[in-house]
C-alpha positions as CSV (number, residue, x, y, z in Angstrom):
1,X,-2.8,-8.6,2.0
2,X,-3.2,-6.2,4.9
3,X,-2.6,-7.6,8.4
4,X,-5.7,-7.8,10.6
5,X,-4.1,-5.8,13.5
6,X,-3.4,-3.0,11.0
7,X,-7.1,-3.1,9.8
8,X,-8.2,-2.9,13.4
9,X,-5.9,0.1,14.1
10,X,-7.7,2.1,11.5
11,X,-11.2,1.4,12.9
12,X,-12.4,4.2,15.2
13,X,-13.3,1.8,18.0
14,X,-9.8,0.4,18.2
15,X,-7.8,3.6,17.2
16,X,-5.1,4.4,19.7
17,X,-5.1,1.0,21.3
18,X,-1.7,-0.4,22.2
19,X,-0.1,-2.6,19.5
20,X,0.1,-5.5,21.9
21,X,-3.6,-5.3,22.5
22,X,-4.3,-5.1,18.8
23,X,-2.3,-8.3,18.3
24,X,-4.3,-10.1,21.1
25,X,-7.6,-8.9,19.7
26,X,-6.7,-9.9,16.2
27,X,-6.3,-13.4,17.4
28,X,-10.1,-13.5,18.0
29,X,-11.1,-11.8,14.7
30,X,-11.7,-12.5,11.1
31,X,-12.7,-10.3,8.1
32,X,-16.1,-11.1,6.6
33,X,-18.2,-10.0,3.7
34,X,-22.0,-10.0,4.3
35,X,-24.4,-9.9,1.4
36,X,-27.3,-7.4,1.4
37,X,-30.4,-8.8,3.1
38,X,-28.4,-11.4,5.1
39,X,-29.3,-11.8,8.8
40,X,-26.3,-11.4,11.1
41,X,-28.2,-12.5,14.2
42,X,-31.8,-12.9,15.5
43,X,-33.4,-12.1,18.8
44,X,-33.1,-15.0,21.2
45,X,-30.0,-16.5,19.5
46,X,-26.8,-17.0,21.5
47,X,-24.7,-13.8,21.4
48,X,-21.3,-15.1,20.7
49,X,-19.7,-12.4,18.5
50,X,-19.7,-8.7,17.5
51,X,-18.7,-6.8,14.4
52,X,-16.6,-3.7,13.6
53,X,-18.3,-2.4,10.5
54,X,-15.9,-1.1,7.9
55,X,-18.2,-0.6,4.8
56,X,-21.9,-0.8,4.2
57,X,-24.7,-0.6,6.7
58,X,-26.6,-2.9,9.1
59,X,-30.1,-2.4,10.5
60,X,-30.9,-3.3,14.1
61,X,-34.5,-4.4,14.2
62,X,-37.2,-5.5,16.6
63,X,-40.3,-7.5,15.8
64,X,-43.6,-5.8,16.7
65,X,-46.8,-7.8,16.7
66,X,-49.0,-6.7,13.8
67,X,-46.3,-4.4,12.4
68,X,-43.5,-6.8,11.5
69,X,-39.8,-5.8,11.7
70,X,-39.1,-2.2,12.8
71,X,-35.7,-0.6,12.3
72,X,-34.5,0.9,15.6
73,X,-31.0,1.8,14.5
74,X,-28.8,1.8,11.4
75,X,-25.1,1.3,11.9
76,X,-22.5,2.1,9.3
77,X,-18.7,2.3,8.7
78,X,-16.7,3.0,11.9
79,X,-19.4,1.6,14.2
80,X,-19.7,-1.5,16.4
81,X,-22.6,-3.9,16.2
82,X,-23.5,-5.9,19.2
83,X,-22.6,-5.9,22.9
84,X,-24.7,-8.8,24.2
85,X,-21.7,-11.1,23.8
86,X,-20.2,-9.4,26.8
87,X,-23.1,-9.5,29.2
88,X,-24.7,-12.7,30.5
89,X,-26.9,-14.5,29.5
90,X,-25.2,-13.7,26.1
91,X,-28.5,-13.7,24.2
92,X,-29.4,-11.3,21.3
93,X,-32.2,-8.9,22.2
94,X,-32.7,-7.7,18.6
95,X,-32.3,-8.8,15.0
96,X,-29.6,-7.5,12.7
97,X,-29.6,-7.5,8.9
98,X,-27.3,-6.2,6.3
99,X,-29.1,-3.3,4.5
100,X,-26.4,-3.4,1.8
101,X,-23.3,-5.4,1.3
102,X,-21.1,-5.1,4.4
103,X,-17.4,-5.6,5.0
104,X,-16.7,-6.0,8.7
105,X,-14.4,-7.6,11.2
106,X,-16.2,-10.2,13.3
107,X,-14.9,-11.1,16.8
108,X,-15.4,-14.3,18.7
109,X,-16.9,-13.2,22.0
110,X,-15.8,-16.1,24.2
111,X,-12.2,-15.7,22.9
112,X,-12.2,-12.0,23.6
113,X,-13.8,-12.5,27.1
114,X,-11.0,-15.0,27.9
115,X,-8.3,-12.6,26.8
116,X,-9.9,-9.8,28.9
117,X,-10.1,-12.1,31.9
118,X,-6.4,-13.0,31.5
119,X,-5.4,-9.3,31.0
120,X,-7.6,-7.0,33.2
121,X,-6.0,-3.9,31.7
122,X,-7.1,-5.0,28.2
123,X,-10.5,-5.8,29.6
124,X,-10.8,-2.4,31.3
125,X,-9.8,-0.6,28.1
126,X,-12.3,-2.5,26.0
127,X,-15.0,-2.0,28.6
128,X,-14.5,1.8,28.5
129,X,-14.7,1.8,24.7
130,X,-17.8,-0.4,24.7
131,X,-19.4,1.8,27.4
132,X,-19.0,4.8,25.0
133,X,-20.7,2.7,22.3
134,X,-23.6,1.7,24.5
135,X,-24.0,5.2,25.8
136,X,-24.0,6.7,22.3
137,X,-26.5,4.1,21.0
138,X,-28.8,4.7,23.9
139,X,-28.7,8.4,23.3
140,X,-29.5,7.9,19.6
141,X,-32.4,5.6,20.6
142,X,-33.7,8.3,23.0
143,X,-33.6,10.9,20.2
144,X,-35.4,8.5,17.8
145,X,-38.1,7.9,20.4
146,X,-38.5,11.7,20.8
147,X,-38.8,12.0,17.1
148,X,-41.3,9.2,16.9
149,X,-43.5,10.2,19.7
150,X,-42.7,13.9,19.8
151,X,-43.0,16.1,22.8
152,X,-46.6,17.2,23.3
153,X,-47.1,20.9,24.0
154,X,-48.0,21.7,27.5
155,X,-51.4,23.2,28.2
């Protein structure tokens, strides 16, 4: 069986992280299998974890009155799901559902926040990596909105 720190080292989000940090982070993690259709979290629930997706895909959804659930993003292998665990009030703003069977590493947010508080260099490194994830996901949302609403020709 492969060690969790070795699994983490292969994920793009954690690639290049110091071995000592991988060991610390692995202490807050577990490998999970999520069945297709299973809800990972729902809007309004406490945000106490995040996932490093290794196989499969997850849809991030919002509920629109009279329209039901709308997929705003699909995440797959090599991507990170969830950042609300890091920012107070630690509440999910979206729903997340496995589109197909998913293998991922799930992280306990409180455990990781405590380790980051105890080791500010680790916290800074993870914050930089999460900032790249957030920036990328916001850019993808912007492109999706442009695609959805389209730029109207100027008169």
